[in-house]
C-alpha positions in Angstrom: 10.9 14.4 13.5 10.6 14.6 9.2 12.8 12.2 7.5 14.4 13.0 4.6 15.8 10.3 2.7 19.0 11.0 0.4 19.8 9.0 -2.8 22.7 9.8 -3.9 25.7 7.7 -5.7 28.5 10.2 -4.6 29.2 9.2 -0.8 30.8 13.0 -0.5 28.0 15.0 -2.1 25.6 12.0 0.5 27.6 12.5 3.5 27.7 16.5 3.3 24.0 16.8 2.9 23.4 14.5 5.4 25.5 16.4 8.1 23.9 19.7 7.3 20.3 18.5 7.0 20.8 17.0 10.2 21.8 20.1 11.7 18.4 21.4 10.9 16.6 18.6 13.3 15.7 16.4 10.4 16.4 12.6 10.3 18.2 11.6 7.4 18.5 8.0 5.9 21.3 7.4 3.2 20.6 4.8 0.7 23.2 2.2 -0.1 22.0 -0.2 -2.0 20.4 2.0 -5.5 19.2 -1.7 -6.4 16.8 -1.7 -3.8 15.8 1.8 -3.3 12.1 1.0 -2.7 12.9 -1.3 0.0 14.9 1.5 1.9 11.5 3.8 1.3 9.1 0.9 2.9 11.5 0.8 5.8 11.7 4.5 6.8 8.5 6.3 5.0 10.2 9.4 4.1 9.0 12.4 3.7 10.9 13.8 1.6 13.3 12.9 -1.3 16.7 14.0 -2.2 17.3 11.9 -5.4 20.1 12.0 -8.4 19.3 11.5 -11.6 22.5 9.5 -12.4 22.6 6.1 -10.6 23.9 2.3 -11.0 21.0 0.4 -12.4 18.2 2.5 -12.6 18.3 6.1 -13.1 16.4 8.6 -10.7 13.5 8.9 -13.6 12.5 5.3 -12.9 13.1 5.5 -8.7 10.6 8.5 -8.8 8.1 6.7 -10.9 8.6 3.5 -8.4 7.8 6.4 -5.7 5.0 7.5 -7.3 3.1 4.5 -7.8 2.8 4.5 -4.0 3.3 7.9 -2.5 2.9 11.7 -3.0 5.7 12.6 -0.6 7.6 15.1 -2.5 10.7 14.3 -4.5 13.5 16.7 -5.1 16.0 16.1 -7.8 20.0 16.9 -7.7 22.0 16.5 -10.8 24.4 17.7 -12.5 22.7 17.4 -15.7 21.9 21.3 -16.8 19.9 21.0 -19.8 15.9 22.4 -19.9 15.0 18.7 -20.9 16.7 17.1 -18.2 14.5 19.3 -15.8 11.4 18.7 -17.7 12.2 14.7 -17.9 12.3 14.9 -13.7 8.8 16.9 -13.6 7.6 14.2 -16.5 8.9 11.6 -14.2 6.9 12.6 -10.7 9.6 15.4 -9.0 8.8 18.6 -7.3 11.6 20.3 -7.8 15.2 20.5 -9.5 18.5 21.5 -8.4 21.2 21.4 -10.2 25.5 20.7 -8.8 27.0 22.4 -7.8 24.8 23.8 -5.1 24.5 26.3 -2.4 23.1 24.0 0.5 21.6 26.5 1.5 19.2 26.7 -1.3 18.8 22.9 -0.8 17.1 23.5 2.9 15.1 26.2 1.5 13.9 24.0 -1.0 13.2 21.1 1.6 11.7 23.1 3.7 9.4 24.9 1.0 8.0 21.4 -0.1 7.6 20.5 3.1 5.2 23.2 4.0 3.5 22.5 0.5 3.3 19.0 1.5 2.2 18.9 5.3 2.3 22.5 6.4 -1.0 24.7 7.0 -1.3 25.5 3.5 -0.9 21.4 2.3 -4.2 19.8 0.4 -5.4 17.1 2.7 -5.4 13.5 1.0 -7.4 11.2 2.5 -5.9 8.1 3.4 -7.1 4.9 1.4 -8.5 2.1 3.7 -10.4 -0.9 2.9 -12.7 -2.6 5.8 -13.9 -6.1 6.0 -15.4 -7.1 9.3 -12.4 -5.7 11.3 -10.1 -6.3 9.1 -8.2 -2.9 7.8 -5.7 -3.1 4.3 -3.9 0.6 4.9 -3.0 0.8 1.2 -0.5 3.6 1.2 1.0 2.0 4.6 1.3 -1.5 3.0 0.0 -2.9 6.6 -2.8 -5.3 7.4 -4.5 -5.2 10.7 -6.5 -7.4 12.4 -7.4 -7.1 16.2 -4.5 -4.6 17.0 -2.1 -6.8 14.9 -0.2 -5.7 12.4 1.5 -7.1 9.1 3.7 -5.2 6.8 3.0 -6.2 3.0 5.0 -6.3 -0.1 3.8 -4.2 -3.1 2.6 -7.1 -4.8 0.8 -8.8 -1.3 -1.3 -5.8 -0.6 -2.4 -5.2 -4.5 -3.7 -8.6 -4.2 -5.8 -8.1 -0.8 -6.6 -4.5 -2.4 -8.2 -6.6 -5.3 -9.9 -9.3 -3.2 -11.2 -7.0 -0.6 -12.7 -4.6 -3.7 -14.0 -7.8 -5.8 -15.7 -9.4 -2.2 -18.0 -11.5 -2.9 -17.1 -11.8 -6.7 -14.5 -13.4 -7.9 -11.1 -11.7 -8.6 -9.7 -13.1 -11.9 -6.1 -14.3 -12.7 -5.8 -12.5 -15.9 -7.3 -8.9 -13.7 -4.6 -10.0 -10.7 -2.0 -10.6 -13.2 -2.4 -7.4 -15.0 -2.6 -5.5 -11.3 0.4 -7.1 -10.5 2.5 -6.4 -13.9 5.1 -3.4 -14.2 6.6 -2.1 -16.8 10.0 -3.5 -15.7 8.7 -6.7 -14.6 7.0 -9.9 -16.4 4.4 -11.3 -14.3 3.5 -15.0 -15.2 1.3 -17.4 -13.4 3.7 -18.8 -11.2 4.6 -15.5 -10.3 1.0 -14.8 -9.5 1.1 -18.5 -7.6 4.0 -17.5 -5.4 2.4 -13.8 -4.2 -1.1 -15.8 -3.6 1.1 -18.2 -0.9 2.2 -15.2 0.6 -1.0 -13.5 0.9 -2.3 -16.7 2.4 1.3 -16.7 5.1 0.1 -13.0 6.0 -3.7 -14.0 6.6 -2.2 -16.8 8.9 0.1 -14.7 10.6 -2.5 -12.7 11.7 -4.6 -15.9 12.7 -6.8 -16.0 10.0 -7.4 -19.6 8.4 -8.0 -20.4 4.8 -8.7 -16.1 3.9 -8.4 -16.9 0.3 -10.5 -19.0 -1.3 -9.5 -20.6 -4.9 -12.0 -20.9 -7.5 -11.1 -23.2 -10.3 -10.6 -22.3 -14.0 -11.2 -18.3 -12.5 -9.3 -16.8 -9.7 -9.3 -15.9 -6.3 -12.1 -15.0 -3.7 -11.8 -13.2 0.0 -13.5 -15.4 2.1 -14.4 -13.6 5.5 -13.4 -17.4 7.7 -13.1 -15.1 10.3 -16.6 -13.9 10.2 -20.1 -14.8 11.2 -20.7 -12.9 8.2 -21.8 -14.9 5.3 -21.8 -14.2 1.6 -25.2 -13.3 0.0 
């Protein structure tokens, strides 16, 4: 079953969409916390997102940009805004389609099926999943998962970014400044303390896989991946 995630703060509209879409055989996730949309996105890994523009705290444009940092899943905007510039803004921020309110539910379903065919059907463009591997350790970048000996731990986006940098730079050092730039986004200022906190979290994720001393501190420079689980030596 494909999963549709609905980000709509009008409960009547959200429940109406959920009920109707579910009848067509799809799993449906309703977002309840509009300050943590990406938490639900990571938890449910939806195949398509229906996204309102007018939302509490951050608007739909913002959340679409966050989704696009991690996924190419179809995003369809639902909005009472009917201006041409609103539709242009939606597309410019990463949306695949735009539906104005009030809408015919049959049109919504037709657009959902169309986008799912384009993304996952026989005419879909095949996008190879990005996987980094070092001596049996695998980082699934889009999935935000780290695997070793058939054990998997789930990562936050920042944890995955750090591990990606360490694996790509190995056996070289990933500089602190480079990591700070990697972790920065348009809504969050990342300082030295934030980096330190995330390095600590990364080390804990390695420990969950039974790997000790995987992140080596290089004083005054940054951090380096240490293949402590392997007999391979750095050259």
